[in-house]
TITIPA-606048 format. One record per atom (N, C-alpha, C, O): x, y, z. Coordinates in steps of 0.001 Angstrom, whole numbers, padded with zeros to 6 digits, always signed. Example, Ala and Ser with C-alpha at 12.3 -4.5 7.8 and 13.67 -1.06 7.14 Angstrom:
2
+013190-005690+007800+012300-004500+007800+013200-003300+007800+014236-003319+008465+012850-002250+007080+013670-001060+007140+012900+000030+007870+013409+001138+008039
# end
This chain:
363
+038129-031067-013320+037674-029774-012811+037971-029650-011330+037495-030465-010540+038746-028651-010932+039045-028407-009525+038077-027360-009027+038080-026237-009530+037259-027689-008065+036186-026781-007676+036424-026138-006319+035535-025454-005812+037591-026330-005711+037834-025752-004403+038507-024385-004495+038625-023693-003483+038959-023974-005708+039608-022684-005853+038556-021577-005985+037354-021841-006026+039045-020322-006050+038145-019185-006156+037297-019276-007414+037798-019614-008487+036020-018974-007281+035091-019009-008409+034570-017600-008642+034314-016870-007684+034407-017205-009907+033964-015859-010233+032576-015558-009667+032291-014416-009305+031719-016562-009589+030378-016380-009043+030399-016618-007542+030744-017707-007082+030033-015601-006787+030030-015732-005333+028614-016038-004858+027665-015353-005238+028478-017052-004040+027177-017434-003499+027262-017452-001976+028269-017868-001402+026203-017001-001339+026103-017035+000117+025161-018179+000491+023961-018125+000220+025722-019216+001117+024955-020419+001440+024904-020621+002949+025907-020454+003644+023728-020981+003446+023565-021370+004847+023149-022831+004916+022241-023261+004203+023811-023585+005770+023392-024955+006071+022732-024936+007447+023265-024331+008377+021583-025588+007588+020900-025682+008879+020846-027149+009270+020345-027984+008517+021371-027463+010469+021496-028858+010904+021100-028984+012375+020959-027988+013084+020927-030218+012813+020576-030488+014209+021762-030223+015127+021625-029543+016143+022919-030758+014772+024141-030570+015559+025328-030738+014626+025164-030990+013433+026518-030597+015180+027739-030807+014402+028400-032115+014835+029620-032191+014973+027582-033133+015045+028078-034444+015452+028729-035154+014276+028453-034851+013115+029589-036093+014594+030321-036827+013554+029436-037943+012991+029708-039129+013181+028378-037536+012299+027440-038481+011701+027222-038124+010242+027655-037071+009771+026537-039027+009526+026417-038947+008081+026103-037586+007492+026883-037088+006680+024980-036955+007870+024632-035672+007240+025694-034598+007419+025947-033820+006499+026322-034545+008597+027347-033523+008859+028624-033842+008085+029294-032937+007588+028955-035109+007987+030130-035511+007204+029921-035143+005736+030847-034683+005068+028698-035347+005238+028381-034979+003853+028550-033477+003652+029150-033045+002668+028022-032678+004584+028150-031222+004482+029612-030799+004483+030017-029944+003695+030395-031391+005357+031830-031062+005410+032508-031371+004074+033309-030576+003583+032188-032522+003491+032791-032895+002203+032363-031927+001100+033170-031562+000245+031100-031515+001120+030626-030557+000120+031380-029239+000259+031910-028712-000719+031424-028711+001478+032049-027405+001723+033519-027402+001331+034014-026434+000753+034207-028482+001648+035651-028522+001367+035957-028574-000124+037108-028408-000528+034945-028801-000937+035150-028849-002382+034416-027735-003128+034335-027752-004356+033883-026766-002378+033270-025600-002982+034305-024477-003099+035313-024508-002395+034083-023491-003966+035012-022365-004084+035209-021655-002745+034247-021439-002008+036437-021299-002434+036749-020737-001118+036202-019326-000940+036115-018848+000191+035833-018650-002017+035279-017305-001872+033774-017298-001649+033185-016234-001459+033139-018474-001670+031717-018542-001361+031527-018322+000148+032289-018856+000954+030527-017550+000518+030245-017282+001930+029382-018405+002491+028315-018702+001954+029843-019024+003563+029151-020201+004097+028930-020051+005598+029853-019736+006349+027706-020278+006014+027330-020267+007426+026644-021589+007764+025848-022102+006977+026954-022128+008925+026266-023331+009409+025522-022977+010686+026131-022557+011670+024206-023145+010669+023373-022951+011850+023090-024323+012469+022764-025272+011756+023215-024425+013802+022997-025710+014462+022287-025500+015800+022367-024424+016392+021590-026546+016270+020809-026473+017501+021574-026968+018728+021732-026223+019695+022044-028196+018702+022595-028849+019897+024070-028512+020110+024812-028275+019157+024480-028496+021389+025878-028206+021744+026762-029432+021534+027412-029909+022464+026779-029925+020320+027638-031061+019961+028487-030623+018770+027975-030429+017667+029782-030470+019003+030683-030047+017930+031820-031067+017845+032778-031016+018617+031696-031983+016899+032677-033066+016746+033401-033012+015403+034341-033771+015169+032962-032117+014527+033528-032041+013184+034131-030659+012980+033497-029647+013277+035356-030622+012473+036026-029356+012190+035740-028908+010764+035797-029703+009826+035432-027631+010618+035164-027068+009304+036248-026042+008947+036932-025536+009837+036412-025734+007661+037413-024740+007253+037201-023397+007955+036086-023079+008368+038264-022617+008086+038229-021361+008834+037245-020343+008263+036729-019506+009004+036977-020401+006963+036096-019395+006367+034622-019680+006603+033766-018902+006180+034312-020795+007278+032924-021151+007572+032510-020545+008916+033226-020694+009907+031377-019871+008956+030844-019283+010181+029874-020250+010844+028944-020741+010204+030091-020526+012134+029210-021411+012893+028323-020572+013811+028828-019754+014581+027008-020768+013736+026063-019990+014529+025061-020919+015205+024395-021713+014540+024957-020819+016527+024037-021686+017267+022626-021106+017277+022429-019908+017479+021656-021982+017054+020245-021620+017171+019775-022068+018555+019822-023259+018864+019324-021136+019385+018933-021473+020756+017664-022314+020781+017596-023324+021482+016664-021898+020021+015405-022641+019934+014664-022198+018673+015170-021386+017899+013476-022732+018477+012723-022440+017255+012269-020982+017169+011898-020506+016096+012299-020273+018310+011893-018867+018299+013061-017927+018037+012886-016710+017980+014257-018495+017876+015435-017677+017606+015244-016887+016314+014886-017450+015279+015486-015573+016383+015322-014709+015223+016638-014632+014440+017644-014133+014943+016611-015126+013225+017786-015092+012348+017348-014571+010991+016335-015002+010441+018127-013637+010461+017808-013081+009149+018356-014008+008063+019497-013863+007624+017535-014952+007641+017966-015906+006623+017946-015314+005221+018435-015932+004275+017381-014115+005084+017295-013488+003759+018650-013039+003232+018784-012742+002045+019660-012988+004105+021004-012583+003658+021673-013684+002839+022683-013442+002178+021116-014886+002880+021700-016021+002175+020979-016254+000845+019752-016180+000775+021740-016533-000193+021136-016873-001483+020378-018190-001389+019291-018346-001944+020986-019139-000666+020412-020487-000546+020511-020937+000904+021548-020761+001543+019449-021511+001416+019447-022142+002740+019212-023630+002523+018206-024030+001936+020142-024440+002999+020133-025885+002745+019994-026607+004084+020923-026595+004892+018849-027231+004323+018598-027893+005603+018717-029406+005502+018498-030008+004451+019074-029998+006646+019262-031451+006740+018627-031945+008044+018926-031420+009117+017756-032945+007953+017083-033609+009065+015886-032807+009563+015743-031624+009256+015025-033474+010342+013686-032982+010629+013662-031633+011333+012968-030720+010887+014415-031491+012434+014359-030224+013165+014780-029047+012300+014174-027977+012347+015825-029258+011510+016292-028198+010619+015249-027876+009561+015031-026710+009229+014607-028908+009034+013566-028691+008020+012380-027933+008612+011807-027066+007954+012007-028259+009862+010908-027552+010524+011269-026083+010734+010454-025196+010481+012494-025829+011199+012931-024448+011431+012850-023629+010150+012381-022491+010167+013299-024199+009050+013249-023491+007774+011817-023318+007291+011477-022294+006696+010983-024310+007543+009565-024206+007192+008911-023044+007938+008125-022291+007363+009241-022906+009220+008671-021827+010036+009187-020458+009598+008520-019446+009812+010365-020424+008990+010974-019160+008566+011009-019025+007044+011808-018261+006504+010140-019770+006354+010227-019856+004898+010023-018510+004200+010547-018311+003104+009272-017577+004809+009034-016284+004173+010298-015435+004072+010378-014528+003244+011292-015734+004926+012543-014968+004892+013643-015668+004093+014766-015171+004009+013318-016821+003509+014327-017600+002775+014173-017358+001276+013076-017470+000729+015269-017029+000628+015245-016809-000826+015020-018117-001583+014106-018227-002401+015865-019102-001298+015734-020420-001921+016040-021479-000879+017122-021478-000290+015097-022384-000644+015259-023419+000382+015493-024780-000278+014664-025257-001054+016627-025391+000041+016983-026727-000442+016964-027685+000739+017451-027355+001821+016408-028859+000536+016399-029919+001547+017099-031140+000972+016852-031513-000175+017967-031764+001755+018462-033094+001401+017813-034101+002337+017901-033970+003558+017168-035098+001767+016499-036135+002544+017437-037337+002645+017815-037927+001632+017807-037693+003869+018881-038661+004069+018421-040099+004279+019255-041001+004358+017126-040333+004372+016685-041703+004673+015250-041911+004222+014588-040994+003737+014790-043141+004396+013382-043477+004191+012658-043020+005453+012617-043750+006443+012090-041820+005423+011622-041191+006654+010487-041968+007322+010479-042094+008547+009541-042486+006560+008431-043214+007165+008902-044502+007836+008515-044792+008968+009728-045264+007146+010201-046532+007695+011054-046315+008942+010893-047015+009942+011969-045332+008876+012860-045086+010007+012114-044538+011214+012397-044939+012343+011169-043632+011001+010421-043055+012120+009497-044085+012758+009305-044075+013974+008927-044968+011956+008092-046027+012525+008918-046984+013373+008451-047474+014401+010146-047246+012937+011001-048155+013688+011480-047511+014990+011576-048186+016015+011779-046218+014954+012328-045541+016132+011265-045029+017101+011529-044926+018299+010039-044699+016593+009029-044085+017443+007711-044860+017490+006743-044401+018095+007673-046017+016862+006433-046782+016836+005587-046421+015624+005773-045369+015013+004654-047308+015284+003878-047138+014053+003048-045865+014053+003052-045131+013064+002327-045582+015152+001413-044440+015174+002159-043112+015155+001941-042283+014273+003041-042915+016132+003790-041656+016225+004703-041492+015017+004822-040398+014466+005350-042591+014606+006256-042532+013462+005542-042163+012180+006063-041393+011373+004331-042715+011984+003570-042409+010772+003140-040947+010743+003249-040285+009711+002646-040439+011887+002243-039033+011961+003423-038103+011711+003307-037126+010972+004566-038413+012334+005760-037584+012153+006218-037607+010703+006603-036579+010147+006171-038792+010095+006585-038921+008704+005691-038143+007749+006175-037504+006815+004385-038199+007988+003450-037462+007138+003643-035956+007292+003555-035209+006317+003905-035514+008523+004173-034095+008756+005446-033663+008031+005501-032586+007438+006454-034508+008087+007719-034207+007408+007498-034099+005894+008016-033186+005251+006738-035022+005340+006455-034974+003899+005692-033693+003531+005893-033123+002459+004823-033259+004433+004097-031998+004204+005076-030827+004151+004948-029953+003293+006040-030803+005050+007051-029738+005076+007852-029725+003776+008145-028662+003229+008201-030905+003289+009000-031000+002069+008313-030329+000887+008978-029807-000008+006989-030342+000882+006251-029773-000248+006427-028264-000359+006127-027682-001401+006910-027626+000704+007135-026186+000685+008573-025819+000321+008866-024641+000117+009461-026782+000236+010844-026500-000141+010920-026162-001628+010112-026633-002429+011899-025342-001979+012083-024987-003390+012712-026117-004180+012494-026237-005385+013502-026956-003495+014151-028075-004179+014501-029137-003141+015025-028828-002071+014204-030384-003469+014531-031498-002571+015534-032412-003262+015327-032835-004400+016621-032710-002561+017640-033618-003073+017451-034980-002420+017395-035090-001195+017356-036010-003243+017265-037382-002756+018595-038085-002974+019335-037756-003900+018894-039054-002118+020166-039770-002220+020126-040887-003247+021167-041324-003739+018918-041353-003574+018778-042437-004549+017500-042246-005357+016605-041499-004962+017431-042926-006480+016220-042891-007298+015068-043590-006579+013914-043179-006692+015390-044644-005845+014361-045360-005094+013688-044435-004088+012469-044472-003921+014475-043617-003426+013948-042664-002461+013030-041651-003152+011976-041293-002626+013441-041203-004319+012652-040240-005086+011274-040798-005432+010285-040065-005404+011202-042079-005755+009942-042708-006166+008886-042673-005067+007698-042839-005344+009308-042457-003823+008376-042400-002700+007812-040996-002493+006976-040784-001615+008269-040037-003299+007844-038646-003137+007511-038052-004500+008073-037026-004885+006620-038675-005214+006307-038260-006588+005516-036959-006643+005346-036388-007721+005029-036478-005494+004235-035244-005479+005108-033986-005571+004590-032897-005815+006399-034121-005382+007286-032960-005370+007677-032575-006795+008065-033428-007593+007571-031290-007105+007825-030832-008471+009303-030601-008761+009774-030909-009857+010037-030064-007796+011423-029678-008025+012349-030557-007180+012384-030449-005954+013080-031407-007846+013901-032376-007126+015046-032864-008004+015071-032628-009212+015975-033537-007380+017079-034177-008100+017625-035305-007243+017315-035401-006056+018433-036149-007843+019105-037239-007133+020604-036966-007164+021200-036848-008234+021202-036869-005991+022653-036718-005886+023145-037782-004910+022840-037734-003719+023898-038727-005420+024420-039789-004570+025471-039238-003607+026234-038335-003951+025497-039795-002398+026546-039429-001450+027918-039796-002001+028046-040657-002871+028927-039134-001482+030300-039449-001862+031226-039322-000671+030900-038658+000313+032383-039961-000762+033414-039869+000286+034777-039717-000373+034967-040128-001518+035726-039129+000348+037069-038984-000221+037709-040338-000519+037446-041326+000168+038541-040372-001537+039295-041584-001854+040274-041876-000734+040941-040966-000242+040368-043125-000328+041266-043493+000775+042717-043236+000392+043141-043637-000691+043496-042572+001259+044916-042359+000966+045686-043667+000970+045279-044639+001606+046781-043681+000269+047564-044922+000137+048325-045267+001411+048704-046421+001615+048552-044273+002271+049408-044484+003448+048616-044490+004753+049017-043847+005723+047501-045207+004785+046700-045276+006008+047460-046049+007075+047943-047154+006826+047564-045465+008265+048250-046133+009370+047258-047017+010117+046206-046546+010550+047591-048299+010269+046708-049238+010948+046616-048920+012439+047585-048471+013052+045443-049158+013008+045246-048936+014430+045971-050005+015245+045817-051198+014982+046753-049586+016224+047583-050512+017000+046748-051499+017811+047096-052675+017914+045643-051018+018387+044796-051889+019200+044227-053030+018371+044297-054193+018769+043665-052692+017218+043091-053725+016367+044178-054574+015714+043972-055764+015475+045307-053987+015431+046426-054739+014870+046881-055822+015844+047225-056929+015432+046880-055498+017142+047265-056469+018165+046246-057601+018257+046620-058767+018383+044961-057260+018194+043904-058289+018202+044084-059230+017014+043959-060448+017143+044378-058649+015866+044551-059446+014656+045762-060375+014772+045707-061531+014353+046852-059860+015344+048068-060669+015460+047903-061813+016459+048549-062853+016324+047041-061627+017459+046812-062665+018464+045786-063701+017996+045609-064736+018638+045115-063423+016883+044085-064321+016363+044304-064540+014871+043437-064241+014049+045481-065068+014540+045894-065171+013138+044985-066062+012295+044878-065861+011085+044339-067026+012906+043490-067939+012144+042036-067478+012076+041187-068153+011494+041761-066322+012677+040381-065830+012697+040122-064857+011544+041051-064304+010956+038872-064669+011247+038436-063730+010207+037663-062611+010873+036677-062856+011568+038109-061386+010661+037471-060235+011298+036317-059735+010437+036507-059303+009300+035120-059804+011006+033948-059195+010417+033813-057819+011060+033578-057721+012265+033957-056774+010285+033995-055435+010851+032849-054564+010384+032344-054721+009272+032442-053639+011250+031386-052682+010916+031694-051349+011577+032357-051297+012613+031210-050274+010973+031342-048930+011525+029973-048278+011424+029421-048167+010329+029412-047841+012561+028037-047353+012491+027613-046641+013755+028211-046809+014818+026567-045841+013619+025794-045357+014757+024844-046497+015115+023986-046864+014312+024991-047054+016305+024318-048302+016651+022870-048024+017071+022586-047678+018218+021976-048186+016107+020532-048070+016350+019884-049385+015930+020538-050240+015332+018605-049548+016240+017932-050826+016011+017998-051277+014559+018213-052456+014279+017813-050337+013635+017721-050728+012226+019038-051248+011665+019058-051772+010551+020133-051118+012399+021423-051615+011919+021518-053135+011990+022307-053733+011257+020736-053767+012852+020600-055228+012842+021842-056023+013191+022018-057133+012690+022708-055487+014037+023950-056192+014352+023735-057445+015192+024645-058265+015314+022558-057607+015769+022257-058828+016504+022365-060055+015598+022588-061165+016083+022208-059862+014292+022348-060978+013344+023774-061527+013337+023983-062733+013201+024748-060634+013483+026148-061083+013550+026378-061897+014818+027066-062917+014796+025793-061435+015930+025912-062176+017188+025303-063565+017041+025892-064558+017469+024114-063632+016432+023461-064924+016226+024314-065839+015350+024422-067036+015616+024909-065283+014324+025768-066076+013439+026932-066696+014207+027283-067856+013996+027524-065905+015100+028735-066345+015793+028495-067469+016794+029449-068084+017273+027229-067744+017116+026923-068854+018021+026955-070197+017309+026975-071243+017957+026960-070178+015994+026902-071410+015219+028239-072147+015254+029303-071539+015376+028157-073448+015146+029366-074272+015183+030271-073997+013995+031488-074145+014103+029697-073596+012856+030502-073349+011658+030970-071891+011549+031431-071455+010494+030842-071140+012664+031230-069726+012636+032197-069364+013760+032320-068198+014132+032876-070368+014291+033779-070119+015422+035049-069369+015014+035786-068879+015870+035301-069281+013715+036507-068594+013247+036317-067085+013137+037271-066371+012828+035106-066584+013384+034834-065170+013193+035045-064357+014468+034677-064782+015563+035645-063182+014301+035650-062146+015319+034793-061003+014794+034770-060736+013593+034092-060333+015696+033262-059202+015301+033833-057928+015911+033998-057842+017128+034137-056939+015073+034651-055649+015530+033677-054565+015083+033416-054402+013891+033147-053831+016050+032204-052754+015755+032783-051426+016234+033064-051250+017420+032957-050504+015307+033463-049166+015631+032288-048197+015613+031646-048012+014579+032006-047580+016754+030908-046631+016821+030185-046695+018146+030487-047539+018989+029235-045805+018329+028391-045834+019520+026952-045573+019102+026642-045532+017911+026081-045398+020075+024683-045186+019752+023774-045765+020817+024250-046449+021724+022490-045510+020732+021546-045905+021786+021400-047405+021993+020962-047833+023061+021757-048219+020996+021600-049672+021121+022904-050388+021445+022938-051617+021500+023983-049629+021660+025290-050269+021867+025307-051148+023109+025767-052289+023047+024817-050643+024233+024853-051430+025471+023970-052670+025356+024317-053730+025878+022837-052544+024681+021978-053711+024470+022691-054769+023631+022552-055966+023879+023455-054317+022636+024186-055250+021782+025290-055948+022568+025510-057148+022403+025975-055205+023412+027005-055807+024261+026395-056870+025163+026945-057961+025314+025251-056543+025762+024587-057497+026644+024145-058730+025862+024219-059851+026365+023689-058521+024640+023250-059645+023805+024422-060574+023499+024257-061794+023460+025593-060003+023285+026785-060842+023034+027152-061657+024269+027643-062779+024147+026916-061096+025470+027144-061843+026719+026119-062963+026848+026455-064102+027172+024869-062614+026589+023793-063606+026717+024015-064782+025774+023696-065922+026110+024555-064508+024611+024791-065547+023607+026175-066207+023765+026540-067093+022992+026931-065765+024773+028240-066346+025127+029264-066235+023998+030044-067155+023753+029244-065097+023322+030253-064852+022282+030994-063539+022543+031706-063051+021666+030838-062969+023726+031416-061656+024019+032936-061648+023922+033532-060606+023647+033577-062808+024146+035041-062867+024072+035538-062703+022637+036716-062428+022411+034641-062873+021674+035020-062709+020260+034424-061443+019643+034454-061253+018427+033878-060574+020516+033307-059306+020057+034103-058140+020637+034415-058133+021828+034424-057181+019822+035220-056035+020254+034486-054755+019845+034217-054514+018668+034175-053946+020858+033429-052721+020632+034350-051529+020847+034895-051341+021935+034517-050740+019820+035471-049631+019819+034707-048325+019642+033846-048218+018769+035024-047332+020474+034302-046061+020402+034512-045402+019050+035515-045629+018373+033535-044578+018674+033573-043962+017349+034783-043048+017196+035314-042521+018174+035198-042875+015966+036376-042088+015660+036182-041367+014337+035421-041818+013481+036878-040239+014172+036826-039543+012892+037769-040182+011881+037674-039917+010683+038678-041025+012365+039637-041688+011476+039288-043168+011367+040049-044029+011809+038135-043453+010777+037644-044827+010726+038489-045699+009806+038486-046921+009951+039209-045103+008866+039981-045887+007909+041102-046688+008562+041520-047715+008027+041589-046231+009708+042637-046979+010405+042147-048335+010890+042948-049242+011114+040838-048479+011053+040237-049765+011412+039817-050537+010169+039999-051752+010093+039264-049836+009208+038786-050499+007991+039861-051331+007322+039597-052440+006857+041074-050798+007273+042145-051503+006554+042519-052829+007215+043227-053638+006615+042052-053060+008441+042371-054303+009142+041206-055295+009155+041360-056429+009610+040049-054875+008659+038926-055805+008557+039205-056796+007426+039807-056441+006413+038762-058033+007610+038808-059006+006511+037560-058885+005640+037631-058971+004414+036414-058684+006298+035138-058508+005605+034401-057347+006269+034310-057285+007495+033879-056432+005461+033028-055371+006007+031582-055848+005937+031130-056313+004890+030853-055733+007051+029468-056201+007083+028518-055042+007361+028773-054211+008232+027431-054999+006620+026358-054039+006867+025052-054813+006901+024610-055341+005881+024436-054882+008072+023303-055782+008297+021995-055019+008516+021131-055477+009263+021849-053885+007884+020750-052966+008172+019393-053438+007662+019285-054169+006678+018365-052990+008373+016980-053195+007957+016581-052168+006910+015770-052458+006031+017154-050955+007002+016915-049910+006011+018093-048946+006023+018808-048839+007019+018292-048248+004916+019377-047279+004790+018970-046173+003827+018076-046351+003000+019636-045033+003944+019529-043984+002936+020556-044300+001868+020283-045033+000918+021745-043734+002040+022890-044162+001230+024100-044145+002158+024722-043097+002331+024445-045278+002754+025398-045333+003872+026819-044938+003496+027407-045488+002565+027360-043973+004236+028729-043522+003996+029737-044611+004347+030760-044754+003677+029446-045382+005403+030388-046432+005817+030608-047440+004697+031713-047956+004532+029568-047721+003933+029685-048649+002806+030641-048095+001754+031468-048825+001206+030518-046798+001478+031412-046154+000511+032850-046139+001023+033790-046336+000253+033016-045908+002318+034356-045901+002907+034992-047284+002817+036191-047405+002563+034192-048320+003024+034705-049688+002897+035134-049966+001463+036178-050574+001230+034329-049521+000503+034681-049710-000910+035942-048936-001263+036755-049409-002058+036117-047749-000681+037309-046950-000975+038574-047603-000431+039670-047355-000933+038420-048442+000600+039563-049128+001217+039784-050534+000650+040528-051326+001227+039143-050840-000474+039327-052135-001144+038922-053323-000277+039609-054344-000246+037811-053181+000419+037332-054268+001263+036237-055067+000570+035391-054484-000108+036234-056385+000724+035064-057170+000315+033922-056860+001275+034138-056742+002481+032717-056730+000749+031584-056257+001543+030456-057269+001518+030121-057816+000467+029870-057515+002685+028651-058309+002822+027552-057366+003285+027746-056605+004234+026406-057409+002628+025359-056434+002918+023983-057065+002780+023760-057902+001906+023066-056661+003644+021673-057088+003494+021142-056583+002160+021487-055486+001721+020315-057376+001528+019853-057073+000172+018723-056048+000210+017545-056386+000091+019118-054789+000380+018157-053693+000397+018030-053112-001007+019032-053004-001713+016838-052739-001425+016663-052148-002763+017572-050947-002999+018084-050764-004104+017776-050121-001960+018603-048929-002130+020058-049290-002407+020734-048593-003165+020549-050372-001802+021933-050792-002045+022044-051483-003400+023055-051356-004090+021011-052204-003768+020998-052825-005093+021006-051784-006209+021428-052073-007329+020545-050584-005908+020581-049504-006895+021998-049008-007143+022336-048631-008265+022826-049005-006111+024150-048383-006253+025294-049383-006410+026375-049019-006872+025059-050647-006027+026056-051694-006217+025373-052954-006745+024180-053159-006520+026133-053798-007448+025603-055043-007990+026155-056237-007219+027012-056087-006348+025655-057417-007550+026111-058646-006892+027524-059032-007313+028113-059933-006716+028080-058377-008322+029491-058576-008673+030410-057679-007856+031634-057788-007927+029795-056786-007077+030568-055834-006277+030379-056023-004785+031254-055679-003990+029233-056572-004408+028901-056813-003002+028251-058181-002883+027504-058600-003767+028538-058878-001783+027890-060155-001506+026644-059889-000667+026738-059480+000490+025473-060125-001266+024211-059808-000605+023638-061016+000138+023909-062165-000210+022837-060727+001174+022108-061788+001878+020720-061265+002233+020466-060062+002157+019837-062157+002615+018466-061793+002979+018407-061400+004451+018764-062189+005326+017959-060185+004716+017900-059666+006080+017132-060626+006993+016045-061089+006648+017713-060919+008169+017067-061779+009157+017284-063259+008944+016909-064062+009798+017886-063644+007821+018127-065051+007497+019603-065362+007787+020482-065021+006995+019859-066002+008915+021242-066249+009340+021948-067240+008422+023153-067124+008197+021212-068212+007891+021816-069120+006913+022279-068340+005679+023375-068565+005166+021447-067441+005220+021798-066613+004066+022998-065728+004376+023872-065541+003530+023039-065186+005585+024183-064363+006007+025467-065180+006010+026505-064716+005538+025396-066390+006539+026567-067266+006585+027090-067565+005189+028294-067491+004942+026188-067902+004277+026599-068211+002903+027193-066982+002212+028139-067090+001433+026626-065824+002509+027117-064588+001904+028536-064267+002366+029366-063822+001573+028811-064493+003648+030161-064251+004175+031150-065233+003566+032257-064849+003188+030759-066493+003469+031644-067498+002863+031949-067137+001414+033086-067275+000963+030932-066672+000683+031150-066247-000706+032125-065079-000758+033004-065038-001620+031972-064124+000167+032864-062961+000193+034299-063364+000511+035245-062797-000036+034456-064336+001388+035805-064823+001724+036445-065480+000510+037610-065228+000203+035690-066312-000173+036221-067050-001323+036421-066181-002564+037171-066548-003469+035755-065042-002606+035837-064160-003781+036240-062739-003377+035825-061763-004002+037048-062640-002334+037364-061339-001744+038059-060395-002719+037720-059213-002772+039024-060893-003491+039775-060031-004409+038865-059443-005486+038945-058254-005795+038006-060280-006050+037109-059826-007107+036118-058790-006589+035923-057749-007216+035490-059072-005443+034502-058160-004883+035128-056821-004511+034571-055764-004807+036282-056871-003864+036951-055643-003442+037340-054775-004631+037156-053559-004610+037876-055406-005659+038300-054669-006861+037106-054013-007549+037169-052843-007928+036024-054760-007708+034857-054239-008416+034163-053128-007636+033734-052133-008219+034052-053294-006315+033408-052260-005495+034239-050984-005484+033699-049878-005528+035554-051147-005424+036436-049975-005430+036358-049233-006761+036374-048003-006786+036275-049967-007856+036145-049344-009176+034849-048536-009253+034850-047398-009723+033738-049130-008789+032449-048429-008805+032523-047177-007944+032018-046124-008331+033150-047288-006775+033293-046133-005895+034048-045005-006581+033577-043867-006596+035208-045300-007148+036066-044259-007725+035424-043564-008920+035746-042411-009208+034531-044241-009611+033924-043667-010809+032531-043084-010566+031956-042472-011467+031978-043266-009355+030614-042788-009122+030383-042111-007775+029505-041254-007672+031143-042466-006738+030738-042075-005397+031829-041382-004585+031902-041566-003371+032673-040594-005235+033683-039841-004481+033103-038504-004030+032064-038066-004525+033787-037863-003087+033343-036553-002615+033413-035501-003716+032593-034583-003743+034376-035619-004622+034500-034655-005711+033313-034727-006667+032807-033699-007117+032873-035945-006972+031725-036131-007858+030467-035560-007202+029700-034842-007844+030258-035879-005928+029092-035379-005199+029106-033851-005117+028096-033207-005400+030237-033274-004734+030334-031827-004535+030132-031058-005829+029529-029984-005825+030629-031595-006939+030448-030941-008234+028957-030822-008560+028509-029801-009082+028198-031866-008249+026763-031845-008543+026024-030856-007643+025094-030183-008087+026438-030771-006376+025814-029786-005493+026176-028370-005933+025330-027476-005895+027415-028159-006348+027808-026833-006826+026959-026423-008028+026473-025294-008093+026784-027328-008965+025973-027040-010149+024532-026735-009762+023901-025865-010363+023999-027449-008753+022640-027204-008286+022531-025812-007676+021603-025067-007993+023471-025455-006800+023434-024136-006165+023481-023019-007208+022731-022047-007111+024348-023153-008190+024461-022137-009234+023176-022022-010040+022727-020917-010343+022590-023145-010384+021354-023147-011166+020213-022505-010380+019419-021750-010940+020131-022805-009076+019063-022247-008255+019245-020746-008056+018270-019995-008061+020494-020308-007879+020721-018874-007739+020361-018144-009035+019726-017089-008998+020755-018691-010152+020433-018072-011453+018922-018010-011665+018390-017006-012137+018242-019095-011310+016784-019136-011465+016119-018105-010574+015152-017462-010981+016632-017941-009357+016091-016958-008421+016297-015544-008961+015405-014700-008865+017476-015292-009527+017774-013968-010086+016844-013648-011261+016332-012534-011376+016638-014635-012122+015766-014432-013285+014336-014151-012854+013672-013280-013416+013851-014907-011834+012488-014734-011366+012261-013346-010756+011181-012767-010869+013313-012832-010106+013181-011524-009457+013286-010372-010454+012890-009245-010158+013820-010663-011630+014010-009609-012612+013177-009838-013877+013228-009030-014805
# end
């Protein structure tokens, strides 16, 4: 089924987001839009002056100055919000919204407690959960996430997806040179917004060990914890084997040069970088999070216990020794479950069902 061509049913959809930064929720929205019928009317409302992602020409971009900005959301059949500020804005304007859809991208209580402390994080999380109860439909990224919100009546699970990696990816020259100068080394690579919950300090700790001198660490991305991580690599005297590369929209040019993709997170929603690594046929090492265990098995990913450096070391060694098997199995799972086409088809079906339900209720 090709869903990007003209569709007989025209829907007017608004997406409300914090910014147009090159991060997970915005990348997901871009993938959805690019696979929806081109005759659907689409508007993206955003708050912050950050525009890092290009959208198709038929998409209208509208900036929201503040929460008091007056916007007639009733012109849209569906308003789909992502992240807390957007959800609050829609909650405040809920009387003018025909159908409000929310996608929840993470474990909100755990992430807010980690980023804002237990007290403030818990209050913010409870407030967010209260807002969700007023949405017409909430989309969760995993079944595990859904189990934490059993009070919601109208919901579904739609796994994230990413485009299949093209066969002709051009390798990045900078990383290619590093690889050629260190032929006997193994590149442990990661791509991420560097925040505390990503746990990259574990890789630094691993590299101090006598049995880990063959590893290089390459991190593509930026974020509030990047400078702290760089300093930690200096403090641990492994900075000469760590390479920090600014974020890019073409992450695949780096992925294809990694020997092992590592994800060392304390918590995750459904990480796009993991799917991108699987699409590039990479062996993956990942902390054993329940959410990742839901979408991949131990025959597809080499798991380790978060915070246990011995476990991390053994997991990497297993991935090295079984790289072909892990890469093949993870790529197969990706192609059959987690592509952008699969994800977008499910969102399209949801939008159509909600519009039909709204029409029936009004008549």
